N, C-alpha and C positions, 0 to 999 in steps of 0.2 A: 068515621074519620076519613078524610080525603087522602088516599095513598100517594097522590101526586105532589102533595105539599113538601115532603122531605126531599123529593127529587128536584123540585123547583128551587128549594132553599139551597141545596148543594150546587145547583147550576148557577144560582145567583152569587154564591160565595166564590165559586171558581172564576166567574167572570170578573168579580171585584179583584181577586188576587192577580188575574192576568193583566188587569189594567192599573194595578196599584202603583207601578213604577212610572206610568206614563203621565206626561204633562205635569210632572212634579215641579214644585218651586221650593227654593230654599231661601232662608233669611240669613244674611250675613251681618252680624252685629259688630260694630267697631266703635272706638271712642268718638268718631265723627258722625255717627248716625248709622242707620240701617239700610242695607240694600236688599232688594228682592230679586232673585235670579231664577229665570225659567230654564230648566234643563231640556235639551232637545231630544226628542224620540228618535231622530235620525242617527244619533250616536249612542246606541244602547249600551255598549261596553263602558264608555266613559260615564254615561248617566247612572248606570247601576253601581259602578264602582264609587262614584261620588256620594250616592245615596247611602251605600253601605258604610262608608267612612263617617258620614255625617251621623248616622244612627249610633255609631260607636263613640261619638264625641271626639273623634280623632283630631279635629281641627281646633278644639277649644284651647285658648291661650297661645296659639301659634302666632307668629309675627307675619306682618307684611314686611318681609326682610329685604326686598329689592324694589325700589321705587324710582322711576324715571319719568320726570314731568314730560307731558306731551307724547308719552309712549304707553306705559302700563304700570300696574302695581302687582307685585307677585308675592305669593305666600304658599303655605302648605308644607314647609320643611319641618318635620317633627323635632329636629335638633334645635330649632329656634325657640322651643318652649322654655328652655333653661339657659339660653345663650347669654353670656356675660356682655355688658356694654362694650361695643367696639369689636366684638368677636365676629369674624366672617362666617356666615352660614349660607346654605343654599345647596348642599350636596346630599341632604338626607332624604329618606323616603321609606315606604313600607316594605321594600325588598323585592318589588316586582314592577313590571311596566305594563302598559295597556296598548294594544295594537292601534296604529293610526286609523282614524275614521274620517278621512277628508270628504267633504261634501261641497259641491260647487256653489250651492245656495247658502252655505254657512260661511260667513266671512268676518273679517276683523273690523267691524264697525265699532263706534264708541259703545262701551258697555259689554262687548263680547267677552265671554268666559272661555279661556283657552287653556290647554294642557301644556305645561312646560316640558321640556325634554333636554337630554344631552345630545351630543353629535353622533347618534347611532345611525347606521345605514338604512334601517327600516323606518326611521322617524317615529319609533314607538314613544309613547308618552310616559312621563313620570307617573308612578302610581298615586301620588298625592299632591305634587306641586302644581299650582295653577296660577294664572294671571288674569287680570281684568283690564281691558284696553281703555285707555283714555284717548290716545292718539291726537291728531290735529286735523284741521280742515285743509283739503288739498285743492290745487288749481288743475285745470286741464293740462297745462304744461308740465306740472309736476308729476301728474299721473302718466302722461306720455313718456316722460323720461324714466319713470319707475318701470313701466312695461318693457322698455328696451334694455334696461340694466338688471335690476334685482329680480324681475319676473321672467327674464330670458325670452322676451318676445311674446309672452302670453298676454292676451287682451282681456282687460276687465270687462265684465258685462255692463251694458249701459246703465241699468238700474243701480248697480253697485257703485259705479263711478259717481252717480248723482248723490248717493248717500255719503260717499267720502268727501264730496265737495260741500255738501250742506250740513252734514252732521258730524263728519270726521271719523278718523280711525287710523289703523296701521296696516295698509294694504300689502306691504312688503312681506307680511307673514302668511298671506293667503296660500292655501294648499301646501303649506310646509309644516304648520302646527295645527293640531285638531281643535276646532271650535266646537264646544259642546253645550253652550248655554248663552243666555243674554240677560243682562240687567234690564228689568222692566220698571223698577222704582228705586230711587235713591242715587241718581246720577251725580248729585252734588257731593255725595260721599267720595266718589272716585276723584273728583277735582280737589277736594280737601286733602285727601291722603297724598295725591300726586304733588301737592304744593309744599309738603313738609320738607324741612332741611335734611339733607342726607350726607353720609360720608362719601366723598368723591372717589375713594378707592374702590368701594364695592356697592355703592348706592343704597346702603342700609340707612334707614332713618335714624337720626341722632336721638330721638325720643321714640321708644318702642310703640308700635301701633299693633295692638293685639286684636284677635278676632274670636268670634264664637259663631258657629253655623248650626242652624236648626232647620228641620224640614217644616215647610208650611203645611199646616194641617188641612186635610181634605175632609169634607163632610158629605155623607151619603144620605139621601132622603128616599124613603121607601113609599 
């Protein structure tokens, strides 16, 4: 018997475990179709937290409770699961926050997955509430004005400006809310949800838009 085999097997299993969280994708099921979202390895705290909650089926039957056309769709409040029609939701969570993980190359292009938060001084993220950006297409003039006002003089990188002009997004959120993923399939679902009728008081859809989130299975070949 080759004594090296058990060691190699353990090494392989350890390597698989170390990489199990990386480059993960999740599938977000909605009444308007399915989105596939890639979670970023550059934001490991948010990535691992989202994976853990997904494995617990935490998001099942929760609402996209805040929808603003040309901006974003937001969900992840556990209180929304049994919310009555017309009831305002958006303050619930798992009882903890996640430290901010801002990255200069992760920005609010269309399809960006971001972490919602309250107005706390460290800009820590909600433990469960998230949003997906729809945004809008920008002009150079609009971006120039945004840089001078909402961004406090910070200049957007040239490549990001081009994406905001051609693809769209919500650049005023950059470096203020953590982006930890990106939709890679199902952009039409964002547009469909963003187009639903909402309550003007709190932007909750008049007809419930529920979600289910699952990890996209990974297969290993030996």
